[in-house]
N, C-alpha and C positions, 0 to 999 in steps of 0.2 A: 823475449818476454811474451806471456800469454795469459789468458784468463781461464781459470777453472771454476766453472759456474757452481759446482757443488761446494766450493770452499768460500763462496761469497756470503757475507751476512744477509739475512733475509730481507732487510730493509734497503739494501743496495741493488737496484735493478741492473740488468746486464747492460742496458744503454748507457747508464752513468758510469759503470765500470769501464766501458770502452773508452769513454771520454777521458777518464782518469788515466787509463793506460797510454793514450795518445800523448797526453801532456807529460807523463813520466818517461816515455821513450824519447821524447823530443829533448827533455832536459838531460837525460843520460847521454844522448848522442853528443851534445855539446861538451859535456864533462869528459867523455872518452877522448874526443878530438883535442881538448885542452891538455890532457895527460900525454897523449902520444905524439902531438905535432909541436915542434918548436916555433913554427911560423903562425901558430894560431893567434888571431888578433881580435876576434869577435867577443863582444861582452856576453856575460851570462844571459840566457834567454829571458829570465824573469827579473833582471836587475832592477828595471825602472819601476816596476809595480809589485815587487815581492812583498813590500811592507803593507801595501793596501790589501792584497790577497790574504796575507797572514792575519791581518786585523779582522777581515770579514769572517774567516773560519773561526778565530778566537771568539768573536761575538756570538756566532752560531752555537758554539760548544757550551756557552753559558746557559743556553735555554734548558728548561727542565725536561722538555720532550723533543725528540729529534723530528725536525721538519724537513721532509724530503724534498718538497718543492723549493725551499730556500737554499738547501744544500745543492741541488741540481742547478739552481740559478747561479750560484757562485762558481760551480765547476764549469758551467757554460761560458761564464765570463772569462775564466782562466783559459779555456780551450780556444775561445775565439781570439784572444790576444796571441797565444802561442801559434795558432794556425796563420794569423796575419803576419807574425814576425817570420815564420818559416816561408811564406809566400814572397815576402820582400827579399829574403835571403836567397831562395831558389830561382825565383822568376826575374828579379831585377838585378841583385848583385852577382849572381852566378850566370846571369844571362841564359835562362832556360830556352827561350826561343831560338837562340843560336845553336844550343846543343841539340834541340830537336831537328834543326835544319841539317846539322852534321850527321845526325842518325839517319835522316831521310836520304841524304846524299850517298851514304856508304851502304847502309843495310837495305834500303829500299831502291837502290840504283838511281837516285835522283841525278847523280852525275853520269849520265849515259855514256858520255865520251871517254870517261876514265875506264869504264868496264869494257868498252869497245877496244880500247888500246890494250887493256889487260888480257882480254880473250885472245887477241892476236899474239901477244907476247908469250902466253902461257900454253897455247895450244899444243906445242910439241912436248911439254912437260906433263900435261894432265890427260892426253888422249890415251895413254896407256896406263898400265898398273902403277900406282904410286909406290915409291921406295922411301927408305929412311931419310933421304936427302931432299925429297920433293918439297916439303914444307919450307926449308930454307930457300930453296931455288924459286918458288912461287912468290915469296915475300920480296925477293930481289926483283923478280919480274913486275910485281905490283908497284914497287918504288920507281922502277924504270918507266912503267906506264904513266904514273903520276907526273914524272918529269916531261914526258912526251906531250902531256896536255897542259903543261905549264902550271902545275899545282906547286906553289912556292913554300907552303906552310909544312916544313919538315917535322916540327913538333906535333902537329895534328896527325900526320901519317904515323908517327911512332905509337900512337894510342891504338891503332888498329893492327891486328895481326891475323893473317890468313892461316888456317889450320887444316891438317889432313887427318881425318880419322879413318884408319884402315878397317874396312868392314869386310869380313869374310862370308861368302855365300856358300853354304853347303849344297852341293848338287844332289838332285833326286837319285841319281845312280853314281855312287862313289867310284871313282876310278883308282884302281890299285896298280902300282908300278912294281915290277919285280926286277931287282938289280942283278948284276952278274953274280954277286956273292950269295943270291938267294934270298936276301932280306926283302921285305915289302914296305912300302910307304904309301899313304894315301895322299890324294891332292885335294885341294879346295879352291874355288875360284875367288878372285878378289875384284871388287868393283873398280872401274876406272877412276883416275884421279879426280875427274870433275864431280862424280858422285860422292866423293869423300871430302869435298871442299867445304869449309865453313869459315866464319869470321867472328873474331873476338874483339872486344872493345874495352879499354881501361878508362874508367870514369872517376874523376876527381871528386874529393869531398867539397860540398855536401850533396852534390847531384846524385851520389851513389844511393841516396834514399829513395829516389825515383827510379833510377836505372839499375835495379838489383840484378844479381847474376841470374835469377830465374826469368826476369823480364829481358835481359839480353840474350838468353837462350831462345826465347820465343821469337825475337827479332832475327836470330840466326836461321830459324826454321823458315821464316818468310824469305830471307835472303837467299837460302838455297833453292827455293822454288822459283823465285824471280829470275835468278841467274840461269837456271835451266831453260826457262822461257826465252830469255835473251839469246842464249846460245843457239837455240833451235831456230829462231828467227833469223840470225845471222847466217846460219848454215843454209837455210832456205834461200836467202838472198844471194849467196855465193853460187848456188846451184842455178839460180835464174840467170846470173851473169855468164856462167859456163854455157848454158843451153842456148843463150842468145847469140853466142859466138858461132854456134853450129846451125842456127836457125835457117839459114839460106839453103842448106842441104835439103835434098828431097825427103819428105817425111812419110813414113809408113804408118800404119794403123798403130803398131805397138809403140812407135815414137810418140805419137800424139797422146797416147795413153800416159806416157811418162810426163809429158808436159801438163796434162790436165791433173794428174796426181800431184805434182809440185805446185800447181796453182790452187788446188784445194787445201794442201798443207799450209801454204802461205796465207790464204784467207782465214783459216782457223787461227794460226798462231798470231797473225797480226792483229786480229780482233781480240784475242785473249790478251795480248800485250796492252792494247789500248784500254781494255776493260780494267785490267789490274792497275795500271798507272793513273788513269784519269777517273774512272768511275769508283775506284776503291781508295787508292793512296791519296790523291789530291782531295777528293771529297771529304774523307775522314780526317785528313790533316787540317783542312779548313775548319771543321767542326772543333777540333781540339784547340786550335789557336783561338777561336771565338770563345771557348769556355775559359781559357787561361785569361783572356783580356776582360772578361765580364765579371771576374771574382777576385777577391783578395784572401781566399781561404785555401790554405795548402791542401787540406784534405779533399776539397773539391777538385783541385788541379790533379791530385793523385788518382782519384776515381776516373777523371776525364782520360787520363793517360791510359789507365787500365782498360777503359771501354774502347779506346782507340786501337790498342793492340789486339783486343779481343775481336774487334770488327775486322781488322786486317786478316787475322787468321781465319775467321769464319767466311768472310766474303771472298777470299782467295782460295778457299776450299782446302786449306792445309789441314783444318781440324776434321774434315769429312774424309775419312780414310778411303771410303769406296770411290769417291769422285777424284780424290787426290791420286789415288793409285791409277785410275784410268787416264788421268791427264799425264801423269809420269810415263805411262806406257806410250801414249801418243807422241809425246816429245821424244822418247827414245826411238820410236819408229821413224820420225822425221830425220833425226840424226843418222840413223842407219841408212835411210834412203839417200841422204845427201853424200854419205861416205861411198855408197855404192855408185852413184853418178860420177863422183870425182875419180874413182878408180876404174870407171868403165872406158873402153876405147871409143865408145859412141855415146857421149853424154845425153844426146836426145833420146 
């Protein structure tokens, strides 16, 4: 549903129409659920006060002249009742706070030990080009990682699915192969499995009105970036372990340069990780919870959640393409350096 301003009567301002739309969408949502779900048990959203609201509107209709102020007052009363009813349903009955914690644990890497175990499990699956079976394999690895960290809630895990989106990169100079029969075929590069990894979540009614597909797609964008930072951090830490084993050997100037480069990379990535998890996620998450606890208006909660997600995207630089691109390149360079060190006969 939407509002077409050019079709509104001249005496109905857009602000009043928006309130009416909110009430109508809320009522329609309950009616649709009643028709499609056999387990629907909630009462109609306006049941307790529908007679009161009908009487108010009927009294207003008897007046000789339309009174916008009185009309808007009635609409405000209906909107306030509906918004509070939805707040109770979403925040208390559906336990929104717990759902937000789940979102934070999975999309925002709040369960760090889970992703530490998953990266270890999936390294051999995602370090090369993804195939048609990769998505199935990584979901098995994700389930195994959850068992390794003693996550017992199987039903919760079933609501999350790791996805692989194959992205083809057209090279600047296209390579053409000539077969023995004389036919030609062009090649295109494909990103590694890690760069194609995403996360999807299935949300139950009525929380789906907050966690819409568009919102979950934005969470997925943050997830991809956070996972890239986490992987780079783990790669650098593994390099540190490997280099410390060989530290007692005589070091030359080139070897010291390798150590310093790894130290600088580690300093940058560790501080980026701390900034994202503490200064951005924890800070904004606290603001969101404070807003939820200080209001009983569903629309205020919805706006607070949208602001929370927008702040995550902005402060993690995901929305800033130039900065995001630079950070991605830095993380890729860190991963390439660590791969080079691991494959080198002299890790120092």
